[in-house]
ZAMARGU-4260 file (C-alpha; in steps of 0.2 Angstrom, whole numbers, plus 5000, padded with zeros to 4 digits):
<rodrens>
0) 4880/5049/5068 | 4874/5066/5067 | 4865/5073/5052 | 4880/5083/5046 | 4890/5069/5045
5) 4879/5058/5037 | 4876/5070/5024 | 4894/5073/5019 | 4898/5055/5016 | 4889/5053/4999
10) 4901/5068/4993 | 4917/5061/5000 | 4911/5045/4991 | 4909/5054/4975 | 4925/5063/4975
15) 4934/5046/4979 | 4925/5037/4964 | 4930/5052/4954 | 4948/5049/4959 | 4948/5031/4955
20) 4940/5034/4937 | 4953/5048/4934 | 4968/5034/4937 | 4959/5023/4928 | 4959/5034/4910
25) 4977/5036/4913 | 4982/5018/4912 | 4967/5014/4899 | 4974/5028/4888 | 4990/5017/4888
30) 4982/5002/4884 | 4970/5010/4870 | 4985/5016/4861 | 4992/4998/4861 | 4978/4988/4856
35) 4964/5000/4850 | 4951/5008/4861 | 4939/4995/4857 | 4949/4980/4862 | 4954/4989/4879
40) 4938/4994/4884 | 4930/4977/4879 | 4943/4967/4889 | 4944/4979/4903 | 4923/4977/4905
45) 4926/4958/4904 | 4939/4958/4916 | 4928/4968/4928 | 4914/4957/4927 | 4925/4942/4930
50) 4930/4952/4946 | 4914/4958/4953 | 4901/4945/4947 | 4906/4932/4959 | 4905/4941/4975
55) 4889/4950/4970 | 4880/4932/4966 | 4888/4925/4982 | 4881/4938/4993 | 4864/4940/4986
60) 4859/4923/4976 | 4846/4933/4969 | 4841/4938/4950 | 4835/4957/4950 | 4817/4960/4948
65) 4811/4965/4929 | 4810/4983/4932 | 4827/4984/4939 | 4835/4974/4925 | 4827/4986/4912
70) 4837/5000/4922 | 4853/4989/4922 | 4851/4986/4903 | 4847/5002/4898 | 4863/5010/4909
75) 4874/4995/4902 | 4871/5001/4884 | 4874/5019/4888 | 4890/5014/4896 | 4896/5003/4882
80) 4895/5017/4869 | 4900/5030/4882 | 4917/5022/4886 | 4920/5016/4869 | 4919/5033/4862
85) 4929/5042/4878 | 4942/5030/4874 | 4942/5032/4856 | 4945/5051/4859 | 4960/5048/4871
90) 4970/5040/4857 | 4967/5056/4845 | 4967/5070/4859 | 4978/5076/4872 | 4973/5069/4890
95) 4970/5086/4898 | 4960/5094/4883 | 4949/5078/4882 | 4946/5079/4901 | 4942/5097/4900
100) 4931/5094/4886 | 4921/5080/4894 | 4916/5092/4907 | 4901/5097/4897 | 4893/5083/4904
105) 4889/5087/4921 | 4880/5103/4914 | 4869/5093/4903 | 4867/5081/4917 | 4858/5093/4928
110) 4844/5096/4916 | 4842/5077/4910 | 4840/5077/4930 | 4826/5088/4929 | 4819/5080/4914
115) 4820/5061/4919 | 4820/5061/4936 | 4809/5076/4940 | 4822/5085/4951 | 4819/5104/4955
120) 4836/5112/4949 | 4842/5124/4963 | 4851/5141/4960 | 4867/5134/4968 | 4867/5119/4958
125) 4869/5130/4943 | 4881/5141/4951 | 4892/5126/4957 | 4891/5117/4939 | 4896/5134/4931
130) 4910/5138/4942 | 4917/5121/4940 | 4917/5124/4921 | 4924/5141/4923 | 4938/5132/4933
135) 4942/5120/4920 | 4943/5134/4906 | 4954/5144/4916 | 4966/5128/4919 | 4966/5124/4901
140) 4969/5142/4896 | 4969/5145/4877 | 4977/5128/4873 | 4962/5120/4865 | 4961/5126/4846
145) 4977/5135/4844 | 4984/5119/4835 | 4978/5114/4817 | 4964/5102/4818 | 4970/5087/4809
150) 4957/5074/4803 | 4962/5063/4816 | 4960/5077/4830 | 4943/5081/4822 | 4937/5063/4825
155) 4943/5063/4842 | 4932/5078/4846 | 4916/5071/4838 | 4918/5055/4847 | 4921/5064/4864
160) 4906/5077/4861 | 4897/5060/4858 | 4903/5052/4873 | 4900/5069/4884 | 4881/5068/4880
165) 4880/5049/4883 | 4890/5052/4900 | 4877/5064/4904 | 4863/5052/4903 | 4874/5040/4912
170) 4875/5051/4927 | 4856/5052/4928 | 4854/5033/4926 | 4867/5031/4940 | 4856/5039/4951
175) 4840/5028/4946 | 4852/5012/4947 | 4859/5015/4963 | 4842/5018/4971 | 4836/5001/4966
180) 4853/4990/4969 | 4869/4988/4978 | 4885/4995/4973 | 4890/4976/4968 | 4875/4973/4959
185) 4876/4989/4949 | 4896/4987/4946 | 4893/4968/4939 | 4878/4972/4927 | 4887/4989/4921
190) 4902/4977/4916 | 4891/4962/4910 | 4880/4972/4900 | 4893/4982/4892 | 4904/4966/4887
195) 4888/4959/4880 | 4884/4974/4869 | 4902/4975/4862 | 4904/4956/4859 | 4895/4958/4843
200) 4911/4969/4836 | 4923/4956/4843 | 4926/4944/4828 | 4931/4959/4817 | 4939/4971/4829
205) 4946/4962/4844 | 4965/4961/4846 | 4972/4954/4860 | 4987/4960/4870 | 5003/4954/4867
210) 5013/4962/4881 | 5013/4960/4900 | 5012/4980/4902 | 4996/4980/4892 | 4987/4966/4903
215) 4993/4977/4918 | 4985/4991/4912 | 4969/4982/4907 | 4968/4973/4925 | 4974/4989/4934
220) 4960/4998/4924 | 4946/4985/4929 | 4951/4985/4946 | 4950/5005/4947 | 4934/5005/4938
225) 4925/4991/4947 | 4929/5000/4965 | 4926/5017/4957 | 4907/5011/4951 | 4904/5005/4969
230) 4910/5021/4976 | 4899/5031/4966 | 4883/5020/4966 | 4885/5020/4985 | 4885/5039/4984
235) 4872/5042/4971 | 4860/5030/4982 | 4861/5044/4996 | 4861/5061/4987 | 4853/5070/4972
240) 4861/5068/4956 | 4862/5088/4955 | 4870/5088/4970 | 4884/5076/4964 | 4887/5079/4946
245) 4898/5095/4950 | 4911/5085/4960 | 4914/5077/4943 | 4926/5093/4939 | 4937/5086/4953
250) 4943/5073/4940 | 4955/5086/4932 | 4962/5089/4949 | 4967/5070/4951 | 4973/5073/4933
255) 4984/5086/4937 | 4991/5077/4953 | 4994/5060/4944 | 5002/5070/4929 | 5014/5078/4943
260) 5019/5063/4951 | 5021/5051/4937 | 5025/5062/4922 | 5034/5077/4931 | 5021/5090/4924
265) 5022/5105/4933 | 5008/5114/4941 | 5004/5131/4933 | 4996/5146/4941 | 4982/5143/4929
270) 4979/5126/4936 | 4980/5134/4953 | 4966/5148/4950 | 4956/5134/4941 | 4957/5123/4956
275) 4951/5137/4967 | 4935/5140/4956 | 4932/5120/4955 | 4933/5119/4974 | 4923/5133/4977
280) 4909/5125/4966 | 4912/5109/4976 | 4908/5117/4992 | 4893/5126/4986 | 4887/5109/4979
285) 4889/5101/4997 | 4880/5114/5006 | 4863/5105/5007 | 4849/5105/5019 | 4849/5087/5028
290) 4830/5087/5021 | 4837/5083/5004 | 4848/5069/5009 | 4840/5052/5007 | 4844/5037/5017
295) 4850/5022/5009 | 4838/5008/5003 | 4851/4995/5000
</rodrens>
């Protein structure tokens, strides 16, 4: 396998993971509106853990070392509150606006990667992130903020911004975790720790679904999330965080595609223009020297 081919595979895996997460957002918004963000996210993580934990254990039959467990635990806690606040925001904000606002996370992650991982921020990584953000702004246009901000929308916005900060931290932890464990182990512990954290609120907040449609959404969301985590873990084990985080912007492209396919939403000129900026940013991010690509250790 040539170096050029090897170097592009982490980026393809990352884009696939983001696409799966975008599909998961759609089904999870439906479930969150039906039974609440807490219940939907808790049950999705629980189903995900049940799905991925047995394959991980049967494959390894070995408990992670202490320093690896610390990383698993930290990311699991971050993911627990990140997911809860994000799905809470989806119940109070339009999906497109929520996704657009959440794109401040990759920008934050670039600098967290420098602080926490010691990565040197390259100029093209900054340019790629800014182009991606500009693309999102063009797509959304002037829609955000035109309407009167209700109390519910304000709560959703606060929750979303908190989720974005936690998501940026999650992106950096994802890089650390991916270098220490296999994709199945990462997925198992992410879901398991999140369930353990959220379990504290179950006696007061858990609402069980009463319809088959909600259960379908939850199972679909769990399958999509587990698969997405494995794709992203594989990718982050083979490329630096600053190279992959701009690819998070492709989530909006997948959201536009899913909206067109399932809800008949039209693709506007602003969407096309924004897409062009995002694609250019992604191309800049993926043009990396072979020396910067780390081989897999798991």
